[in-house]
N, C-alpha and C positions, 0 to 999 in steps of 0.2 A: 867477944866474937870479932874475928879479924875482918878488917874492911874489905870490901869487894874491889878487886883490882880491874876496873872498867878497861883501862888501856890494854889488858892482856886478855880480856874476855872474848873478843871477836877478832883475834890475830892468828893467822896461820903459824903453826909451829913445824909443819911439814909442808913441803910444796904440794899445792893441790894437784898438780899433774902427777907427782909421784903417788899420791893417794889414789888417783884415778887408775893408774897402771897397777898398783897393787891389788886394788879392789877387782879390776877386770880379770887379772890373772887367777886370783883365788876364786872368783865366782865361776869362770870358765872351767877350772880344774874341777871344782866340786860339782858343778853341773854335769860334766862329762862322766865323772865317777858314778854319780847317781843314776845316770841314763844307762851305762854299761852294766852296772850291777844291781839293777832294779828288781824288786820282788813282785809277787803277785799283787794286783791292785787291792788296796783296802786291808793289807796285812802289815802291820808294823809290830814287831816283837821288842822285847826289852833290849836286846842287843842292837837292834836298829835305831831304837830311841837314844840309847847311850851313845852311839856312834854319831848321831846328828848333834847331840848336845856338845860332845867333845869336838867335833869338827867346827861347830859354831865357835867355841872358845879358841881353838887353835887358828882358825881363819881370822878371827878378830885381831889376834896378835900379829898375824902375817900382813893384815891390811894396815895396821898402824906401824909405828916405828919401833915397837917393843922388840922386834927383831931387826937386825941390821940388814937382813937380806930376806927377800920374799921366799927364797929357797928353803930358809929354815922353817918357815911356816908350812910350805908344801911338803917337806919331808915328814913333819909331824902329822899332817893330814893323811898322807899316804901310809904312815905307820898305823894310824887308827883304822883306816879302811882295810889294810892288810890283816890286822888282827880279827876285825869283825868277820871277814870272810874266811880266814883260816879256822876260826872256831866253828863256823858253819860247816867247813869241810871236814874238820875233825868229828863233828857231831854225826855225820853220816857214816863215819867210819868206825866209831867207838861208842859202845852202849854207855859207858861210864860218863863220857862227855855229854852224851845225848841226855842222860838223866839229870846232869847238872844244868844243861842250857835249856832243856824243854821238860819241866817236870810233868809227872802223870796227872791226869785229871782228877779231881776231888768231887766226889758226890755231894750235892747240897740237899737233894730230895731223891726219894726212891718210892715207887708205888704209892704215890699220893701223900707221902709223909716226909716232913722235913727231918734232916739230920743235924740236930742242934750242935753236936760237938764239932762237926766239920764246918758248920756255918760260923761258929764262935772262933774257930782257929782261922778262918779266912776273912773274919771281920764282916760278915754279911748278916745283915738283920732280916727279920721276917718281911718287913715292908720293901726292903731291897730285893729279896728273892721273889716277892709277888710283882714287883715292878718288871723284873727280868722275864717272868712267866708271860706277863701281858705283852711285852715286846716280842715274844714269840707266838702271839695270838692265842694264849691259853688263859682263861679267866680264873679257874679254880685249881687249887693244889691237887685236888682228886683227879684231875684229868692229866696228871703227870706220872709217866712211867719212870723217868729219871731226869735229874737236872745236875749239870756239872759245871764247875769252873775249871776251865782248861789251863794247861801250863802257860799259855800266852796271856791269860788274864780274861779271855773272852768267855762267854757262857754258851753252853748248848743244852738244848732241852729236847727231850724225846717224849712226845705226847703218848698217853695211854691209848691203845686202840680198843675202842668199845666192842665187846664180843658180838653184839648184834650187827654192827657195821662190818665187821670182819666176816661174819657168816654170810651177809648179804653179797658182798664182794666176791666171796669164793663161789656162791651160787651163780653170779653174774659170769664169772670165768668159765664155769662148767658149761653154761648155755652157749657161750661164744665160740 
């Protein structure tokens, strides 16, 4: 095992002022890009997550001295943002791109019964499905009309409407 070089461990290899300037420029650019192109609150899709990870890597290099210029890193960050929004733009205009970017929902349960083949393909266990149902305020599988895993990875659950409750609400509407 090589010895620890204590004399180099706490020595700047890049000017602290240069690091401050690089960090400030990259932070402000990424901050502005995220504010200008923000999404609905609470929605983060696969493309958004990929963009954040890639920006993190690109900005890390731009903030250090791996690039000789901050502009190298900024061009890379802008390229990543461009493709993220270009794919979103194409998704709205092309059904083929939409199918690739946002897959169709897959039913995990229907009419109170699990769909084991779909659950297996999506790596969802019975316990996980029941947890999802409880998060949607449903205690029993028999109370589920349908449960889907959406293309975004989120789940949606449609509760089964009890016929008695439906009849009562219809009568209430007639009286009103």
